[in-house]
C-alpha positions as CSV (number, residue, x, y, z in Angstrom):
1,X,70.2,-27.8,-73.2
2,X,73.2,-29.3,-70.7
3,X,76.5,-27.8,-70.7
4,X,79.3,-29.2,-68.7
5,X,80.3,-26.7,-66.0
6,X,77.7,-24.4,-66.6
7,X,74.9,-24.0,-63.9
8,X,71.3,-21.8,-64.6
9,X,70.0,-20.4,-61.7
10,X,65.9,-20.2,-61.5
11,X,64.2,-18.7,-58.5
12,X,67.7,-19.0,-56.7
13,X,68.1,-22.8,-57.1
14,X,70.8,-24.2,-59.9
15,X,69.1,-26.1,-62.5
16,X,71.8,-28.1,-65.0
17,X,69.3,-27.9,-67.8
18,X,70.3,-24.6,-69.7
19,X,67.3,-22.8,-71.5
20,X,68.3,-21.5,-75.2
21,X,66.6,-18.4,-74.9
22,X,69.0,-15.4,-76.2
23,X,68.5,-13.1,-73.5
24,X,70.2,-15.4,-71.0
25,X,73.7,-14.9,-72.7
26,X,76.3,-12.2,-73.6
27,X,78.1,-13.4,-77.1
28,X,81.7,-12.7,-78.3
29,X,81.5,-10.9,-81.5
30,X,84.5,-12.6,-82.7
31,X,83.2,-16.3,-82.5
32,X,80.1,-14.8,-84.6
33,X,82.3,-13.3,-87.0
34,X,85.1,-15.9,-87.0
35,X,82.6,-18.7,-88.1
36,X,80.1,-16.6,-89.7
37,X,77.2,-17.8,-87.4
38,X,73.9,-16.4,-88.1
39,X,69.9,-17.2,-86.9
40,X,68.4,-19.8,-89.2
41,X,65.5,-18.4,-91.2
42,X,62.6,-19.9,-89.2
43,X,60.1,-18.3,-86.7
44,X,60.2,-21.2,-84.2
45,X,63.6,-22.8,-82.4
46,X,65.8,-20.3,-84.1
47,X,67.4,-19.2,-80.6
48,X,67.9,-23.0,-80.0
49,X,69.7,-23.5,-83.2
50,X,72.1,-20.3,-83.1
51,X,73.0,-21.2,-79.7
52,X,73.9,-24.8,-80.4
53,X,75.6,-23.6,-83.1
54,X,77.6,-21.0,-81.0
55,X,78.4,-23.5,-78.1
56,X,80.1,-25.7,-80.7
57,X,82.6,-23.2,-81.6
58,X,83.1,-21.8,-78.2
59,X,86.3,-22.3,-76.0
60,X,84.8,-21.6,-72.9
61,X,81.3,-20.5,-71.3
62,X,80.9,-18.7,-67.7
63,X,77.8,-18.1,-65.7
64,X,76.8,-15.7,-62.9
65,X,74.0,-15.5,-60.6
66,X,72.9,-11.9,-61.0
67,X,69.9,-10.8,-62.7
68,X,70.8,-8.5,-65.6
69,X,68.0,-9.0,-67.8
70,X,64.2,-8.8,-68.0
71,X,62.2,-10.5,-70.4
72,X,58.6,-9.2,-70.9
73,X,56.2,-10.9,-73.0
74,X,53.8,-9.0,-75.1
75,X,50.5,-9.5,-76.8
76,X,51.8,-8.7,-80.1
77,X,55.5,-10.0,-79.7
78,X,57.0,-12.6,-81.9
79,X,56.5,-15.5,-79.2
80,X,52.6,-14.5,-78.7
81,X,52.5,-14.4,-82.8
82,X,53.9,-18.1,-83.2
83,X,51.3,-19.4,-80.6
84,X,48.1,-17.3,-82.5
85,X,49.6,-18.6,-86.0
86,X,47.2,-21.7,-86.9
87,X,48.2,-21.7,-90.7
88,X,48.8,-25.1,-91.5
89,X,51.4,-24.5,-94.1
90,X,53.1,-22.2,-91.7
91,X,53.3,-24.9,-89.0
92,X,54.6,-27.7,-91.3
93,X,57.3,-25.2,-92.9
94,X,58.6,-24.5,-89.1
95,X,58.7,-28.1,-88.4
96,X,60.8,-28.8,-91.6
97,X,63.2,-25.6,-91.1
98,X,64.0,-26.8,-87.7
99,X,64.6,-30.2,-89.0
100,X,67.0,-29.1,-91.3
101,X,68.7,-26.9,-89.0
102,X,69.4,-30.2,-86.7
103,X,70.6,-31.8,-89.7
104,X,73.2,-29.0,-90.0
105,X,74.0,-28.9,-86.3
106,X,74.6,-32.9,-86.5
107,X,77.1,-32.5,-89.3
108,X,79.0,-29.8,-87.3
109,X,78.6,-32.1,-84.2
110,X,79.9,-35.0,-85.9
111,X,83.0,-33.3,-87.1
112,X,84.1,-32.2,-84.1
113,X,83.2,-35.3,-81.9
114,X,82.9,-38.3,-84.3
115,X,79.3,-38.9,-82.8
116,X,75.9,-39.0,-84.0
117,X,73.6,-36.2,-83.1
118,X,70.5,-37.9,-84.5
119,X,69.6,-40.1,-81.5
120,X,69.4,-36.8,-79.3
121,X,66.3,-35.3,-81.3
122,X,65.0,-38.5,-83.0
123,X,62.3,-38.6,-80.3
124,X,61.2,-35.1,-81.0
125,X,60.4,-36.1,-84.3
126,X,58.1,-38.7,-83.3
127,X,56.5,-36.3,-80.8
128,X,56.0,-33.8,-83.8
129,X,54.1,-36.4,-85.9
130,X,51.7,-36.7,-82.8
131,X,51.6,-32.8,-82.6
132,X,50.9,-32.4,-86.2
133,X,48.3,-35.0,-86.2
134,X,46.4,-33.4,-83.6
135,X,46.9,-29.8,-85.0
136,X,45.8,-30.6,-88.1
137,X,42.8,-32.7,-87.4
138,X,40.3,-29.9,-87.6
139,X,40.6,-30.1,-91.3
140,X,40.6,-33.5,-93.2
141,X,42.4,-31.7,-96.1
142,X,45.4,-31.1,-93.9
143,X,46.0,-34.8,-94.1
144,X,48.3,-33.7,-97.0
145,X,50.6,-31.5,-94.8
146,X,50.8,-34.2,-92.1
147,X,51.7,-37.0,-94.6
148,X,54.7,-34.8,-95.6
149,X,56.1,-34.1,-92.6
150,X,55.9,-38.1,-91.8
151,X,57.7,-38.9,-95.0
152,X,60.8,-36.9,-94.6
153,X,63.9,-39.0,-94.5
154,X,64.9,-38.0,-91.0
155,X,61.6,-38.3,-89.4
156,X,61.1,-41.8,-91.1
157,X,64.4,-42.7,-89.5
158,X,63.1,-41.8,-86.3
159,X,59.9,-43.7,-86.6
160,X,61.8,-46.7,-87.6
161,X,63.9,-46.6,-84.7
162,X,61.1,-46.4,-82.4
163,X,60.6,-49.1,-79.8
164,X,57.0,-49.9,-79.1
165,X,56.3,-51.3,-75.4
166,X,54.0,-54.0,-74.6
167,X,52.2,-51.7,-72.4
168,X,48.7,-50.9,-74.0
169,X,48.0,-47.2,-74.1
170,X,46.8,-44.2,-76.3
171,X,50.1,-43.3,-76.7
172,X,51.8,-46.8,-77.4
173,X,49.2,-47.2,-79.9
174,X,50.1,-43.7,-81.8
175,X,53.6,-44.7,-82.0
176,X,52.8,-48.2,-83.0
177,X,50.5,-46.7,-86.0
178,X,53.4,-44.2,-87.0
179,X,56.1,-46.7,-86.8
180,X,54.1,-49.1,-89.0
181,X,53.1,-46.2,-91.5
182,X,49.5,-46.2,-91.0
183,X,49.6,-42.6,-91.2
184,X,46.1,-42.3,-92.9
185,X,44.6,-44.6,-89.9
186,X,46.4,-42.2,-87.4
187,X,45.3,-39.0,-88.9
188,X,41.9,-40.1,-89.1
189,X,41.7,-41.4,-85.8
190,X,42.5,-37.9,-84.4
191,X,40.1,-36.3,-86.8
192,X,37.3,-38.6,-85.3
193,X,38.3,-37.7,-81.6
194,X,38.2,-33.9,-82.7
195,X,35.2,-34.2,-84.0
196,X,33.5,-35.8,-81.1
197,X,35.1,-33.0,-78.9
198,X,33.3,-30.4,-80.9
199,X,29.8,-32.3,-80.7
200,X,30.0,-32.4,-77.0
201,X,30.6,-28.8,-76.8
202,X,27.5,-28.0,-78.7
203,X,25.4,-29.8,-76.1
């Protein structure tokens, strides 16, 4: 996230990219109460969604260089549980929830600026298609979950807007297949590669 006039300091070096982790900020409660801001009911990306919403309603933001908070990642914490959770339906639901939150933020953003937010996250929708194809390729039955995400209106719009380069590469092949709705071909291609990797590991 980039904010005008706000600089994030990491390892003593200024960085214009502001991370969305909640522990980096102190929030004015009056803003939260006035606009009824709440965390969305999702497990992944809820801090980014809340912060984006808060920023759009804030009049000013200030930053300091002092370190006032220590963030500790524990084995049984929520952050690690998200990484360990491999349930296909949970992964799909997280993606759908995040997409709905982006649409909600897009409406607010357009009301305040008159501009569309969609171009800023369209690329991540396409990358999510690739990610889900790889994650779900362990089970042929998970193709249904993959197809559900690819068929969502915002995802379909993102795939349609993709520009496929003339440069031949596995990445461009993936984008071409997705753009032309060859979902089954792309999914089974990932499944085949995954199956071959498993066979090699057994040797």
